[in-house]
Every structure is written in C-alpha cells, then in structure tokens.
N, C-alpha and C positions, 0 to 999 in steps of 0.2 A: 398650492404648489410652492416648494421651497427652492430658492436659488442658492447654490453653494458658491461662496466666494472662491475664485480660482487664483492661486498664487502666480501661475505663469502669465496671467493677464494683469497682475498687480492690483487686484480688486480688494478694496477695503470699503465695505458698504457703510454709508452714513446712517446712523439710527436716531440721532438727535434732531427732532423736528424744528427746534428753535434755531439751530445752526443752519439747517436747510432753508428755512424761511428768510433768515437774515441774508443768506447768500443770494436767494432769488430776488429779494427786495433791493439789492445793491444795483440791479439793472434799472436804468432810468427810462428806457424807451425813446430816448432822444435820437431822431434821425433814422429810425427803422421801425418795422412792425412785425418782424419775424425773429425768432431766437432759436439757436441750435444748441441742444445739450449734448455734450460728448460723454459717453459712458454712463448712462442713467442707472444701470444696475437694476434695482427694484423700485425705482421711481420715487424715492424719498424727496429728492429735490424737484422732480418732474411735477408732482402734485401742486406745488406752489407756483411753478411757472404757468401751469394751466389756469390758475386763478388770476393771472395777470392779463392785461389787455394786449397780449402778444400772441401771434400764431406760433405754436411750439412744435419743433421738430426734434427728434432724438436720433443719434447715430450710435449703434451698439453692435459690437463684434460677437458677444457671447450669445449663443443660440438659446440657452436657458433663460437669460434675461429678456431676450426678444419675445419668447413665448409668454413669459410672465407679464410683460408690459401689454401685450396684445389682449391677454385675459383680464387684466385689472384696470386698464386705462382705455376704454372704448373711444374716448374723446381723441385719442392719438391715432385712430384709424387712418391709414394712408400717410401718416407722418413718422412712422418708424422706419429708419434706414438701417438694414442689417449689413453693416460694412465696417471695415477698419478705417477710422477717420484719417489716418496718415496716408492711406492709399486711395481714398475716395475724393472725387472732384465735386466740391460744393456747388459748382455752376450747373450740375445736372439737376439740382433741385431749385436753387435760388436764381439761376440765370445770372444777370448782372445786378440783381436787387441787393440792397444792404441787409445785413443780419447781424445779430449779436451772438457771441459764443459764451457758454457758461458750463461749469461742470465741477464735479469732484474728480479731478484728473488722476489716472493711475500714475503713481510716482515714477515708474520705470520709463514712461514716455512723455512726462509732462513738459520737458524742455522742447521735445520734438513737436508737441502740440502747439506750443507758443511760436516756434519757428514757422509752422504752417499758417498760423493766424497772421504772422507778419507777411507771409507770401500773399495773403488775400486781404491785406490791410485796406485796399481800395474799397472793399465791400464790408469791412468789419469796423464800425465806428466805436464799438464797445466790447469789452471782454471782462468776465469775472470768473474766479475759480479758486479751488482749493489745491494747493501745492504742498510738498514737503516744506516745512518752515524755512529750512536753509535755502531752498531754491527761491521761495517767495521773497525772502530778504535780499537775495542776490539780484533779483529782477528790480526791486525797489531801491536798491542801494545807491547813494550819491557817490561821486568820485572820492578817492582818498582813503579807501580801506580795502581789506582783503576780500570782502564780499563782492565788490565792484568788478564786473568782468564783461565778457562778450554779450551775455544775455542782457545785462544792465544797459549797455550802450545801444545795442540794436533795438531794444524795446523802447527806451526813453527817447530815441531819435524820432519816433513816430507817435508815441502815446505818453500821456501823463499817467504816472503810476502811483497808486495809493495802496499802502499796506493797511488792510481793514482790521483784522483781528487774528489772534492765535487760537488754535483748536487743540484740545488735549486728545491723546490717543484713545481714551475710553469711550468716545462717542462713535467709534467705528467697530464693525464686525468684519474680520478679526481686528483687534487693536494693532496699529503699526508700532514700531519700536521708537518712533520719533514724533515730535509735535508737527502739526500742520499750520499753514498760514493762508489766509484768504486775501487775495489782492484784486484790485479793480483797475482796469485800463480804459482811459478815454482818449480816443484819437485826437491828436492836436489839430487845431484849426488850419495850421500851416504844416501839413504832414508830408508834402512832397519835397524831398531834399534837393537843394540847389547844387547837386553834384552828381557824378556818375555813381549810382547806388551799388553797382556790382563791385566797383573798385573800393568804395567805402567799406563794404563788408569784408573784402579781402584785407584791407589795411587794419581794421579793427581785430580781425581774427589773428593776423600775423603779430600784431602788437601784444595781444594777450597770451598767445601761445608761448611767448618767451617774456612773460610779464616782469621778470626780475631784471631784464636788460633794458637799457635805454632805447628809445625809439630808433636812434641811429643804427643800433645793432639789431634790434628786433625786426626792422623792416628791410634789412639787407637782402633776405631771400627773394623779395619782390623785384629786385634789380631796377628800382626806379630812381631817377635823379632827384637829389634833395635840394636842388637850387630853389631858393625862395623860402625855404623853411628855416626859421631862426635857430641858431645854436642852442638858445635857451629851450626851445620846444623839443629839439632833437635830443637834448640831455634829460628829458623827463621820461618816466616810466608810464606805461599804459594807464595804470590805475590813477594817475594824477591828472588825466585829461578828461574834460567834460565832453559829452557827445558832440557839441557844436565845434569843439576844437578838432575832433576827428573829421568833421565835415570840411573845416578850413584846410586841413592837411590834404584832403582828397581833392579839393578845388585846385590847390597848388600843383599837386602831382599829376592830375589828369591832363 
C-alpha cells in the first residue's frame, strides 16, 4: 500500500533512516515511560521508537497513513490515535501521566504543535522534533538578534533548548524548498514561573508584536502601570530581554 504525501496536510515524509534513528535516539527517557509521535506518516521514525524501552503512541490525522500503520506495525495495535493533534486532548490517553513528544512535524502547524506542548508542559518533560530550520533556530535563539521572538521566550522560560542538527531537503518525499532543523527540549528543573503566567504571555506577545518599539511603547496597549520598572528597562526593545527579565517585568506589573 502506498501513502501519498498530501500538500494540504504539510506532509514531507522522511526517507533517511539515519536521520530518523538520530531523532529517536535524542530522547533520553528521563522521567517518563511513554512517548507520543505526532504525524508518523509511514512510520520511518516510528520503527526506531518501537525499539526503545518506551511505550509508543502515535497521533495521525491522515486516514491513509492510519491504515498503513495498522497494516505494517502490529506492535502499535491500540496505540494509533486517529485524530488532529491540535484538537485532541492528550489526557484521554495519558491521564495525568508524563509523556514525551517527538515527530517530523508538518511545517504549516509546527509552531502550533509547540504551543500545545507548552500548554501541557506539566506532563511533557521532553520534546524532540524536526522543524523548518528557520523556526528551529528561532526557538533556540538567544536574545539580541532577529531570530529571537515569542517562540524563543515562551519555550526557553520552561525548557532548555538544544539545536541538534540541520537536515537537507533531499531526505524527504517530496523535498521541501527549505532546510530543516532538529531541536531537543528538556523541561527545566524549576519550570513553574514565579509570576502570573497568563500576564507573562500577554506581555511577551505585546512586546514582540511591536518589536521595533521600546517596551514603554509596545506595552501601552495593555494599559498597565509602569511604576517600579526602570527607565533603562522600558527603553529596551523586546529582542534585548532575556526570558527572566520578562518574568521580572511581570512580577512588577501583576
């Protein structure tokens, strides 16, 4: 049975086994015994996950892929979830248990996948995956450059991010027009922020939505009093601030 990559699902199937094995082996298994692969396609990565000492689950929206996985991976029986990861509730399968997330993520929803992982950070101690290289670099970027943004701050506040390696287009079917990058996230030991997290997110998003403006001007739409924040801090732009400084600002404003 042949599974046709579907453009509307952003599918680029990985065909290089060494890349798949390297991605699977980036998972440590520390603090969890279950792993969820998002968008397994034809199971190129799945086969290496099944060889690890982890209980493997996959969530797949494409009915052709689901049928292929059922046919070729009997070990996955009862572990294939035919659903849209973005609309699906992981607690229906994992309850409150910890689990890792891994995948060759569709480029068109990769940022949304990461935001969902952040929503379930209490249960996800580790994540690894393939992103468009530009997005992967953005997630891993330190302050002070144009790659640094909302994704960088919100991810790095909760996870240590490591950019592992770059992947060329020719290892995919069909080849994308851009390079890919694999990153690895390990949840920080102290991952609960000492501030109002909803306000923290609002401040980060407001600051970067007008990233060329100083904080004083970028945060004006939030109508918050700036008492207690130094003029030096208010004179900086969002990309100049470390995630911990955003936490400090939130502590003052809340």
